[in-house]
C-alpha positions, -999 to +999 in steps of 0.1 A: -110-431+438-078-438+419-092-472+408-123-455+396-102-432+374-084-462+360-117-479+352-130-448+336-099-444+315-101-480+303-137-478+293-131-446+274-102-462+256-125-492+248-152-468+236-129-449+214-115-482+201-150-491+190-154-458+171-119-459+156-124-493+141-151-483+116-129-453+107-100-475+100-122-497+077-133-466+058-098-454+055-088-488+041-117-486+016-106-451+006-070-463+001-082-492-021-104-469-041-075-445-047-052-473-057-078-487-082-083-453-097-045-447-100-042-480-118-071-472-141-060-436-147-022-434-145-022-401-163-037-383-133-019-375-101-031-388-067-042-352-058-063-349-090-079-383-082-087-373-046-102-340-059-124-360-083-135-382-054-143-351-034-164-338-063-183-371-064-190-366-027-201-330-032-225-341-060-238-368-037-250-343-010-217-344+009-215-381+016-201-412+000-215-438+024-242-459+009-225-459-025-206-490-036-169-486-042-174-496-078-201-469-081-178-443-067-150-455-090-173-451-121-185-417-111-150-405-103-137-419-137-165-399-155-152-367-138-116-375-146 
């Protein structure tokens, strides 16, 4: 029974690892987007830029997936 628990734990760790990986990639993309926008718009604070990205998401029916980073950058710049 103890070995079954260990197997179960390992597989759940592996499963979560599979789901965490795409999240990490999305976070990396978000970080790159914010960095690009900060370089393009140094007059705005990071919080103002994040708020503008959130507005782009709201306008796009609550999602950013499916939009190219360059497209999100352009739409965010228009809001800023």
